[in-house]
N, C-alpha and C positions, 0 to 999 in steps of 0.2 A: 729591652737591656736586660741583662742576664743576672740581676738581683745581687751583682757585688758591688754596686755603688755606695758610695758613702752618704751617710745623712747630710744635706747641706746644710750649712752654717746659715745664722741670719746675715751675715754678709758673705752671700756666695758671690765667688768670683770663679771665673771658668777662663783658661787658655782654650779658645776654640781657633779652630782653622775656618776662616771666614772668606768667601770669594769675593774678592772687590770687584765691581762692577766695571769700573772705569778701565782697570789694566788687565782683567780676566785673570790676575796672578793671585795665588793663596797668601794671606798675611796672618802671621800669629800674633794675637792680640788678647790683652787680658780685660773682660768684659764683666760688668755686672749682670747678674739675671735677677731681674724683677719678678716677682710672684711666685717664686717658690721658697720662701722664707717659712720657717718652720713644718716642711714637708717631711713625713716619716720616710723611712726606707724603701719602703714600695710603692708609696701613693705616686711617685713621680712616673713610675712605670706604668701605674695602673691608669693614669689620667692621659698619657700618651698613646696607649693602647684605645682608649676611647675616643681620639683624636684631637687631644690639646695638640698645641704647637709652639714653638719657639719663634717670636717674630722681632725685625730690626725694623725701625721707621727711619727717617731720613728729616733732616731740617737744614735751612739756609739762612745763613747772616752775613748782611753785608754792611760794610764801612766804606764809603766813597767808591776807590777803586779796588778793594781788597773784599773777596766774596770766599765764603767759607761754607761747604757743604759736608755735614757730618753725620755720621749714624747715631741713633739713639743707642741707649743700653738695650740687651737684648729682654723683651717682656715673656712672660709665659701665659700663654692664652688657653683656659679649658675650655673644653667643648661648650659649644653655645654662647661665648663671649665674643662681642663684636671688635673685630681688628680695627676698623674704621675709626670708631668710637675713641678708642684706645689710643690711636694715632693722630685724633685730632690736636691736643696741645702744639704737637710738631707741626702738623700744618698749619695752624694759626700764627706761630711763632715764624715760619717760612713766609706767609703772606705778609705778615707785618713788616719784618725785620731782613728779609730777603731782596728785594726788588732793586734796593738803591744802589748797588755796585754795577760797574758798566764794565765790559758787556755781560759778564756772567752771571750778574745777580738775577734777571728776568729767566735765563734759561734754566738756572740750577732751580729757582724757585718752581716755575712749571714742573721740572722734572720730580721735586720734592714732593709737590701736591698730588701730580699724579700717582707717583708710588704708595702714598699714604692712602690715598684715596680707593687704592686696591687692596688694601689691608697690610701694607710693608711687604717687606721680604721675608720669607718664610725660609729659617736658618735651622729646622728641626734635626734634619739629617746630620748638619755638621756638630750642632751641639750634642745630640746623642751619640755621635761617634767619639766625640771628644771625650766625654763622660765615661764611657766603656774604656777607652785608653788610660783614663786616670785612674778608674778602678780596678784595672788588670792588676796583677801581681807583677812587679819587676821581673824581667827575664834575666838570668845570672848568665853571665858569661861561660862558655865551655870549659869545663875543669881542665886544669893542667894534668895531663897524663903523668901516672906515677913513674918514676924511675926505677928500670928493673934489670 
């Protein structure tokens, strides 16, 4: 990042362009980023250069014939943090509450457990691009030429 980003607040929200795997379309969503609370201006850049990443996990919940597969908030994982351990609560939730919907419950549960066991979905590039776009100064429209 170019060092122009603003200091994240305690309730850091981000409008990020995230790819939806189901339809391969991009959707704009406001997502909370967990793990960057209290970080100073250049710390985020430094951590990303060291190998930190932003990750999404999936979870699945079923109620009889309704099955919901949802992404978690975005988690900031520093270099050396285990993404599988961070995603374990979402995996357990899926295993307990995901199976019960017919027919999609078992299918979505297996997908969620598989994705979480591989460390979640890395969305670092999308988050960094969005942060850069938010930190960039707004571009002014072309000035109106003077009347001569």
